[in-house]
C-alpha positions in Angstrom: -42.3 47.0 35.2 -38.2 46.5 37.3 -38.8 42.4 35.4 -40.0 42.9 32.5 -36.4 45.3 32.0 -34.2 43.4 33.6 -35.6 40.6 31.0 -35.3 43.0 27.6 -31.7 44.2 29.4 -30.9 40.3 28.9 -32.1 39.8 25.8 -30.8 42.0 24.1 -27.1 41.2 25.6 -27.6 37.3 24.5 -28.6 38.6 21.1 -26.0 40.5 20.5 -23.8 38.4 22.0 -24.9 35.9 19.4 -24.5 38.1 16.7 -20.9 39.3 17.5 -19.9 35.0 18.1 -21.3 34.7 14.8 -18.7 37.1 13.4 -15.5 35.6 14.6 -16.5 32.5 14.5 -16.0 32.9 10.3 -18.5 32.0 7.5 -19.5 28.1 7.6 -17.7 27.1 4.3 -14.7 28.5 5.1 -11.8 26.7 4.8 -13.8 24.4 2.0 -11.8 23.8 -0.8 -13.5 24.0 -3.8 -13.3 21.2 -6.1 -10.6 21.6 -9.1 -12.2 22.3 -12.5 -11.5 20.3 -15.1 -9.7 22.7 -17.1 -6.8 22.6 -13.4 -7.5 18.9 -13.8 -6.0 18.4 -17.2 -3.3 20.8 -16.7 -2.2 18.7 -14.3 -3.2 15.3 -15.9 -0.9 17.2 -18.9 2.0 17.5 -16.8 2.0 14.1 -14.9 2.4 12.6 -18.1 5.6 15.2 -19.3 7.8 14.2 -16.2 6.7 10.5 -16.7 7.2 10.8 -20.0 11.2 12.5 -19.3 12.0 11.1 -16.1 11.8 7.5 -18.6 13.1 9.5 -21.2 10.8 8.2 -24.1 12.0 9.3 -27.8 9.1 11.1 -29.4 8.1 8.1 -31.1 7.7 6.2 -28.5 5.8 8.9 -26.6 3.8 8.6 -30.1 3.0 4.9 -29.3 2.5 5.3 -25.8 -0.1 8.3 -26.6 -1.8 5.6 -28.8 -2.0 3.1 -26.8 -3.6 4.6 -24.2 -6.5 5.6 -26.0 -6.5 2.1 -27.1 -6.2 1.2 -24.0 -9.6 4.1 -22.8 -11.4 2.5 -25.4 -11.3 -0.9 -24.1 -12.2 0.4 -20.8 -15.1 2.3 -21.2 -17.8 -0.1 -21.8 -16.6 -2.3 -18.8 -16.4 1.4 -16.7 -19.9 2.1 -17.7 -21.0 -1.6 -17.3 -19.3 -0.7 -13.5 -21.1 1.6 -12.9 -25.0 1.0 -14.1 -23.9 -2.1 -11.6 -23.5 0.5 -8.8 -26.7 2.1 -9.6 -28.7 -1.3 -9.6 -27.7 -1.9 -6.4 -27.9 1.6 -5.2 -31.1 1.1 -6.2 -31.9 -2.0 -4.6 -31.2 -0.8 -1.5 -33.6 1.7 -1.4 -36.0 0.0 -3.0 -39.3 -1.4 -0.7 -39.0 -5.2 -1.5 -38.0 -8.1 1.2 -34.8 -7.9 2.7 -33.9 -11.5 1.7 -35.0 -10.6 -1.6 -32.5 -7.4 -1.4 -29.7 -9.5 -0.1 -30.4 -12.5 -2.9 -30.8 -9.1 -5.6 -26.9 -7.6 -4.0 -25.5 -10.5 -3.6 -26.3 -11.5 -7.7 -24.6 -7.7 -8.2 -21.6 -8.1 -6.3 -20.2 -11.2 -8.6 -21.3 -9.6 -11.6 -18.9 -6.6 -10.4 -16.5 -9.1 -9.5 -16.4 -10.4 -13.0 -16.2 -6.8 -14.1 -13.0 -5.7 -12.3 -11.7 -8.5 -13.3 -12.6 -7.8 -16.9 -11.0 -3.8 -16.0 -7.6 -5.4 -13.9 -7.0 -7.5 -17.4 -7.3 -4.6 -19.3 -5.1 -2.7 -17.3 -2.4 -5.3 -17.1 -2.6 -6.1 -21.0 -2.1 -2.2 -21.2 0.9 -1.9 -18.8 2.4 -4.7 -21.3 2.1 -3.6 -24.5 3.1 0.2 -23.2 6.0 -1.8 -21.6 7.0 -3.1 -25.4 7.8 -0.1 -26.4 10.3 0.3 -23.6 14.3 -0.3 -23.9 16.0 -2.7 -21.0 17.0 0.7 -19.1 13.7 2.4 -19.0 12.2 -1.0 -18.1 14.4 -0.5 -15.1 13.0 3.0 -14.4 9.5 2.2 -14.5 10.5 -0.6 -12.2 12.2 1.3 -9.6 9.4 4.2 -10.0 6.4 1.6 -9.5 8.0 0.5 -6.5 8.3 4.0 -5.1 4.7 4.7 -6.3 3.6 1.2 -3.7 5.8 3.2 -1.1 4.1 6.3 -1.7 1.1 5.2 -1.7 1.7 2.7 1.6 2.8 5.7 3.5 -0.1 7.5 2.7 -2.4 5.0 3.8 -1.8 4.6 7.3 -3.6 0.6 6.9 -3.1 -1.4 10.3 -1.2 -4.4 9.6 -3.8 -7.9 10.0 -4.2 -9.6 12.7 -2.3 -12.6 13.4 -4.2 -16.2 12.6 -5.4 -17.5 15.4 -3.1 -20.3 16.4 -4.5 -23.9 15.5 -5.4 -25.8 18.3 -4.2 -29.4 18.8 
């Protein structure tokens, strides 16, 4: 009987300490941020756009033309991005399929080639969009934009701590 009482007391103590530990550690989702709402994203985007326009000193006519160019650029880019998304989905489906490994690799290699072509097409559209935008700028505004790009690259590199590539092995004679 004494052994049973001791075991019961021990069990109660352990159960009680587990409850206390759970209460002190906090909620399981504590510290996890909720993703921003679409409204918050749009407000940030508009604020960023306004700051960009102000920093460049765009006139009202330039602002209107820049917005038109952005809309046109999105329209050109949308089908390409949809194709990229479809190809990535296709690659996921191939990876999950139960086909032979070699066939899977062949299909994935083909999809990768198609994705590379689509990415190249998207980059060409982006470059053309930038050229179109730069065409509406004055010389001074182009200089400011160039400096903004340099600063952006520095900030990107600062935020992405990529180690330098390893040195190339020396060729043996």
